[in-house]
Every structure is written in C-alpha cells, then in structure tokens.
C-alpha positions as CSV (number, residue, x, y, z in Angstrom):
1,M,68.1,102.1,69.9
2,E,68.8,103.2,73.7
3,L,66.8,101.6,76.2
4,T,65.2,103.7,79.0
5,S,65.3,102.7,82.7
6,K,61.9,101.5,82.8
7,Q,62.4,99.3,79.8
8,R,65.7,97.8,81.3
9,A,63.8,97.0,84.5
10,Q,60.9,95.3,82.1
11,L,63.7,93.1,80.6
12,R,65.3,92.4,83.9
13,G,62.1,91.0,85.0
14,L,61.7,88.8,81.9
15,A,65.2,87.6,82.0
16,N,64.7,86.2,85.4
17,N,62.8,83.3,83.8
18,I,65.1,82.5,81.0
19,D,68.0,79.9,80.9
20,T,71.6,80.7,80.1
21,I,72.3,79.7,76.5
22,L,75.5,81.5,75.7
23,I,78.8,80.5,77.3
24,I,82.0,82.2,76.9
25,G,85.0,80.2,77.9
26,K,88.8,80.6,77.3
27,D,88.6,80.9,73.7
28,G,86.7,84.2,74.1
29,I,84.4,86.0,71.7
30,Q,84.8,84.4,68.1
31,D,83.0,84.5,64.9
32,N,81.0,81.3,65.9
33,L,80.0,82.8,69.3
34,V,78.8,85.8,67.5
35,Q,76.7,83.8,65.0
36,Q,75.1,81.8,67.8
37,A,74.3,84.9,69.6
38,N,72.7,86.6,66.5
39,T,70.7,83.6,65.9
40,A,69.5,83.2,69.5
41,L,68.7,87.3,69.6
42,E,66.6,87.0,66.2
43,A,64.5,83.9,67.7
44,R,64.3,85.0,71.5
45,E,65.2,88.5,71.4
46,L,66.4,88.3,74.9
47,I,69.3,86.0,75.8
48,K,71.4,85.4,78.9
49,G,75.1,84.6,78.8
50,R,77.8,83.4,81.3
51,V,81.5,83.9,81.3
52,L,83.5,80.9,82.6
53,E,86.2,81.5,85.1
54,A,88.7,80.1,82.4
55,S,87.8,83.0,80.3
56,L,90.1,86.1,80.2
57,L,87.1,88.4,79.9
58,T,84.9,89.7,82.6
59,A,81.1,89.4,82.2
60,R,80.9,93.2,81.6
61,E,83.9,93.1,79.0
62,A,82.0,90.0,77.0
63,A,78.8,91.9,77.1
64,Q,80.1,95.4,76.1
65,T,82.3,93.4,73.3
66,L,79.3,91.4,72.1
67,A,76.7,94.0,72.1
68,P,77.9,96.2,69.0
69,L,78.9,92.9,67.1
70,T,75.2,91.6,67.5
71,R,73.7,95.1,67.2
72,S,71.9,94.6,70.6
73,E,71.8,96.3,74.0
74,V,73.5,95.3,77.2
75,V,70.4,95.0,79.7
76,Q,72.4,94.0,82.8
77,V,75.6,92.5,84.1
78,I,75.6,90.5,87.4
79,G,78.7,88.5,88.5
80,T,79.5,86.2,85.7
81,K,76.1,86.6,83.9
82,F,74.9,89.2,81.3
83,V,71.7,89.6,79.5
84,L,71.5,91.1,75.8
85,Y,68.3,92.4,74.1
86,R,67.6,93.0,70.3
87,Q,64.4,93.4,68.9
88,S,63.4,90.8,66.3
89,H,63.4,91.8,62.6
90,R,60.8,88.8,61.8
91,M,57.5,90.4,61.4
92,D,55.5,86.9,61.7
93,K,57.0,86.5,65.2
94,K,54.1,86.0,67.4
95,D,55.7,86.4,70.9
96,R,57.6,89.6,70.3
97,I,58.5,91.6,73.7
98,V,56.6,94.7,73.7
99,L,58.5,97.3,75.6
100,V,56.8,99.9,77.9
101,R,57.0,103.6,76.8
102,G,58.5,106.4,78.5
103,K,61.5,107.2,80.8
C-alpha cells in the first residue's frame, strides 16, 4: 500500500504526539528489533524510532531497511528519528487510524 502525500501529512501530524519507542543502537537491526517493531505496529499502527550515534546506520537507512521487514511504510525521516506506519490487521481494534482519501 503506497501512501499519498495527504495521508503522509496526516500521519506526520499524528506522529508529533507519540513517544519514541524503537531505539536502534550499535547492534543495528536484528531479529528481536524487527519483532519488537512488528508487535508495536500491530498495537499502535504508527511508531516512532530513533537511531543512536553509536549505530552504523543513518535514520533513513534504518527506516528503509525496517519497512520491508515489518511490511510497513516510511512516513518521515528527520535527523535521527523516523516514523513507520502499518494498518492493523486486528478487526476489534477500536482506535484505528482512518486515513484520508485522495491525492
């Protein structure tokens, strides 16, 4: 699913109010980090991550590597932080993010 510019703008606005929950350090992206991201995306749909200075990856590299591994979309990358989005597969989730339509 490719996000439109309006949808990205909507998600960037929602990401302003969330805490950073994914930290990438010197170990980089390993299986346990991917599992943590998958769990968080299923529960929240929108997560914010940060790359520490000790990491060999930039925030853009980390986001672009993590997105296909978690079947998510990169919403934005700013400095050492990045935002990922994936629609939840849980039908009973009450606070789902409803994306705007159009381009």
